[in-house]
C-alpha positions as CSV (number, residue, x, y, z in Angstrom):
1,X,70.3,-222.1,-13.2
2,X,66.8,-223.0,-12.1
3,X,64.5,-225.9,-12.4
4,X,63.6,-226.1,-16.4
5,X,66.0,-223.7,-17.7
6,X,67.2,-224.2,-21.1
7,X,71.1,-223.7,-21.2
8,X,73.5,-223.9,-23.6
9,X,75.7,-227.1,-24.3
10,X,79.3,-226.5,-23.9
11,X,80.7,-229.2,-25.7
12,X,83.1,-228.4,-28.7
13,X,81.6,-227.7,-32.3
14,X,79.1,-225.5,-34.0
15,X,75.9,-225.1,-31.8
16,X,74.1,-224.6,-34.9
17,X,74.8,-228.4,-36.3
18,X,75.3,-230.0,-32.5
19,X,73.0,-232.8,-32.3
20,X,72.6,-231.6,-28.7
21,X,73.1,-227.8,-28.4
22,X,70.8,-227.6,-25.1
23,X,70.7,-229.1,-21.7
24,X,67.5,-228.8,-20.0
25,X,68.0,-228.2,-15.5
26,X,66.0,-230.6,-14.1
27,X,67.8,-230.4,-10.5
28,X,65.1,-228.8,-8.0
29,X,66.0,-225.5,-7.1
30,X,65.8,-226.4,-3.4
31,X,69.0,-228.6,-3.7
32,X,72.0,-227.1,-2.2
33,X,74.5,-228.7,-4.8
34,X,76.7,-225.9,-6.7
35,X,79.4,-228.6,-8.6
36,X,77.0,-230.2,-10.8
37,X,73.4,-230.1,-11.9
38,X,71.0,-232.7,-13.1
39,X,70.3,-231.9,-16.7
40,X,68.4,-233.7,-19.4
41,X,69.9,-233.3,-23.1
42,X,67.6,-231.8,-25.4
43,X,68.5,-233.5,-29.0
44,X,67.1,-231.8,-32.2
45,X,63.8,-233.6,-33.5
46,X,65.8,-234.1,-36.8
47,X,68.5,-236.1,-35.0
48,X,66.8,-238.0,-32.5
49,X,65.4,-241.6,-32.4
50,X,61.7,-242.0,-32.5
51,X,60.4,-240.6,-29.2
52,X,59.0,-242.7,-27.0
53,X,55.7,-242.2,-25.3
54,X,55.9,-240.3,-21.8
55,X,59.5,-240.8,-21.9
56,X,60.8,-238.4,-24.4
57,X,58.7,-235.7,-24.9
58,X,58.9,-233.2,-27.6
59,X,59.5,-229.7,-26.7
60,X,60.2,-226.7,-28.5
61,X,63.4,-224.0,-28.0
62,X,63.6,-220.8,-30.2
63,X,61.1,-222.1,-33.0
64,X,62.7,-225.5,-33.2
65,X,61.7,-229.0,-31.8
66,X,63.8,-230.8,-29.7
67,X,63.3,-234.2,-27.8
68,X,63.9,-234.3,-24.3
69,X,66.2,-237.3,-24.1
70,X,65.0,-238.1,-20.3
71,X,66.4,-241.8,-20.4
72,X,69.9,-240.1,-20.6
73,X,69.6,-237.5,-17.8
74,X,72.7,-237.5,-16.1
75,X,75.0,-235.0,-13.6
76,X,77.1,-232.3,-15.4
77,X,79.5,-230.2,-13.8
78,X,78.2,-226.5,-13.9
79,X,81.5,-225.4,-15.9
80,X,80.1,-227.7,-18.7
81,X,77.0,-225.9,-18.7
82,X,76.7,-222.5,-21.1
83,X,74.3,-219.7,-20.2
84,X,70.5,-220.0,-19.7
85,X,68.7,-219.3,-23.2
86,X,65.2,-220.0,-22.0
87,X,62.7,-221.8,-19.8
88,X,60.3,-224.9,-20.3
89,X,58.3,-224.1,-17.2
90,X,55.3,-224.6,-19.9
91,X,56.3,-228.2,-20.5
92,X,56.5,-228.9,-16.9
93,X,53.8,-231.8,-16.6
94,X,55.4,-233.4,-19.6
95,X,59.1,-233.3,-18.0
96,X,57.8,-234.1,-14.9
97,X,55.9,-237.1,-16.1
98,X,58.7,-238.4,-18.1
99,X,61.2,-238.5,-14.9
100,X,58.4,-240.2,-13.1
101,X,57.8,-243.3,-15.2
102,X,61.6,-243.6,-15.5
103,X,62.2,-243.9,-12.0
104,X,58.9,-245.7,-11.3
105,X,56.8,-243.3,-9.4
106,X,54.1,-243.7,-12.1
């Protein structure tokens, strides 16, 4: 798992109906922590609250819109993170900005 990889969320339930079927890895590749990863939940646009500008970017995974729920980012055990299904490197600036706004770096 690398920075901005999109991974399956392994919570129980049907992946096609979960409100948060994916987790976005936002832990840097240079960080040597193997038991957990810092992630942002990717919530289906249809289930998400109204996105907050600069904090909750809307991204696309497999042709579906998701809200990157940056205010809910957390460390998750790697055992709870499924396989990589894609990457959001093309949304790097929006994701980075959301993290920076939340941490007061902007």
